[in-house]
C-alpha positions in Angstrom: 103.7 -26.4 210.5 104.8 -24.0 207.6 108.4 -24.4 208.6 108.3 -28.1 208.6 106.6 -28.0 205.2 109.2 -25.5 203.9 112.0 -27.7 205.2 110.6 -30.9 203.6 110.1 -29.0 200.3 113.5 -27.7 200.3 115.1 -31.2 201.0 112.9 -32.7 198.2 114.0 -30.1 195.8 117.7 -30.5 196.8 117.6 -34.1 196.4 115.8 -33.8 193.0 118.4 -31.3 191.8 121.5 -33.4 192.9 119.9 -36.5 191.3 119.7 -34.6 188.0 123.1 -33.0 188.2 124.9 -36.2 187.1 122.6 -37.3 184.4 123.7 -37.0 180.7 121.0 -36.3 178.2 121.6 -34.8 174.9 120.2 -34.9 171.3 122.6 -34.6 168.4 121.0 -34.1 164.8 122.0 -32.9 161.5 119.0 -32.5 159.4 116.4 -35.0 160.3 118.7 -37.6 161.3 120.8 -38.0 164.7 120.9 -39.7 168.0 119.7 -39.1 171.6 122.2 -40.2 174.2 120.9 -40.7 177.8 122.9 -42.0 180.8 122.0 -41.6 184.5 125.8 -41.5 185.4 124.8 -42.5 189.0 127.7 -45.0 189.5 131.4 -45.0 188.5 131.3 -48.8 188.0 128.1 -49.4 186.2 125.6 -47.2 184.3 122.8 -48.0 181.7 123.5 -46.0 178.5 120.6 -45.6 176.1 121.1 -44.4 172.6 118.0 -43.6 170.4 118.4 -43.4 166.5 116.4 -40.4 165.2 115.1 -40.6 161.6 116.5 -43.9 160.6 114.7 -45.8 158.0 115.1 -49.5 159.3 116.0 -49.1 162.9 114.3 -46.9 165.5 114.7 -49.2 168.5 116.7 -47.7 171.4 120.1 -49.3 172.1 120.8 -50.3 175.7 124.4 -50.8 176.8 125.7 -51.3 180.3 128.9 -49.3 180.5 131.7 -49.1 183.2 132.1 -45.3 183.9 130.3 -42.2 183.2 129.3 -40.5 180.0 131.0 -36.9 179.8 130.3 -36.1 176.2 129.1 -37.0 172.7 129.5 -35.7 169.2 128.4 -36.6 165.6 130.5 -36.4 162.5 131.0 -38.3 159.3 133.8 -40.7 160.6 133.8 -43.1 157.8 133.4 -40.6 154.9 130.2 -42.0 153.6 128.1 -38.9 153.7 126.2 -39.9 156.9 126.9 -38.8 160.4 128.0 -41.2 163.0 128.0 -41.0 166.9 130.8 -40.9 169.4 130.3 -41.1 173.0 133.0 -40.3 175.5 133.1 -42.3 178.7 135.0 -41.6 181.8 136.2 -45.0 183.2 138.4 -43.9 186.0 137.5 -40.6 187.8 140.6 -40.3 190.0 143.0 -40.5 187.0 140.4 -39.2 184.5 140.9 -42.0 182.2 138.5 -42.4 179.3 137.3 -44.4 176.3 135.1 -44.0 173.3 132.0 -45.9 172.3 131.1 -45.3 168.6 128.3 -46.1 166.1 128.3 -45.7 162.4 125.2 -44.9 160.4 124.7 -47.2 157.5 123.1 -44.8 155.0 120.7 -43.7 157.8 119.0 -47.1 157.6 120.9 -49.2 160.1 123.7 -48.8 162.7 126.9 -50.5 163.2 129.6 -50.4 166.0 132.9 -48.7 165.4 135.6 -50.5 167.6 137.9 -48.2 169.6 141.3 -49.6 170.5 142.3 -49.0 174.2 145.5 -47.3 174.8 147.0 -50.1 176.9 146.6 -52.5 173.9 148.9 -50.4 171.7 152.7 -50.8 172.6 153.5 -47.3 171.3 150.8 -45.5 173.2 150.8 -47.3 176.5 154.5 -46.3 177.5 154.0 -43.8 180.3 150.1 -43.4 179.8 148.8 -41.5 182.9 145.2 -40.7 182.2 143.8 -37.1 182.0 142.1 -38.1 178.8 140.3 -35.5 176.4 138.6 -36.3 173.1 137.4 -34.1 170.3 136.2 -34.7 166.7 137.4 -32.5 163.9 136.5 -33.1 160.2 135.9 -36.9 160.8 139.1 -37.2 162.7 139.0 -38.2 166.5 141.8 -36.5 168.6 142.7 -38.2 171.8 145.1 -36.3 174.2 146.4 -37.7 177.5 149.0 -37.2 180.1 152.4 -39.1 179.8 154.6 -39.9 182.7 157.9 -40.2 180.8 160.0 -42.6 182.8 162.2 -43.7 179.8 163.7 -40.2 179.0 166.3 -38.5 181.1 166.5 -35.5 178.8 165.8 -32.0 179.7 162.5 -32.0 177.8 160.4 -35.0 179.0 157.3 -35.9 177.2 154.4 -34.6 179.3 151.5 -35.5 176.8 150.6 -37.5 173.8 148.0 -36.6 171.0 146.7 -39.5 168.9 144.8 -38.8 165.8 142.4 -41.7 164.6 140.5 -42.3 161.3 137.7 -44.8 160.8 138.6 -47.6 158.4 137.0 -50.9 157.3 138.2 -53.9 159.4 139.2 -57.2 158.1 135.6 -58.6 158.5 133.7 -55.6 157.0 133.5 -53.9 160.4 134.4 -50.4 161.2 137.3 -49.5 163.5 139.6 -46.6 164.6 143.0 -46.7 163.3 145.8 -44.7 164.7 147.0 -42.3 161.7 149.4 -40.1 163.7 151.0 -39.9 167.1 152.4 -36.6 168.5 154.4 -36.4 171.6 154.3 -33.0 173.5 157.5 -32.1 175.3 157.9 -30.0 178.4 159.4 -26.6 177.4 
């Protein structure tokens, strides 16, 4: 009887641990303001992402977004240089090739929130040539760095391009919206 109970308890514990393993749950704050990011990460095709603003004056309701992929990171920084921290969530859209994208939210004076549009690599003629996934993202002083592998099929030189690094800044769009704009592209060559 004790062995059966121990076996059932072990299976239950293992199931609980493996269910929690994929879950993404973090809180990012500077002072009294920030965001909580929660995603179950159960499926590669569809997940419910919940973002909870913390310490905002006018909006405190959770934001629920269905995403394609899994959340693998989040950071806050002042992206639009207005003195208030904004949120960037990194999403893995293709696990096999490790392709990713960004979902970003701007804080409007810690009162309201506004989306920040991130351009997909394949929509940019300069970036998409040879794009091969293996994406990584990092924020540094309000600049988003996006690095990815490049399969250089256009060059027959001894030093083919093996990776590309793109630096993005957030700017106002044509209609008052926020968007990431490519500021610099750096190709990394095989040595």
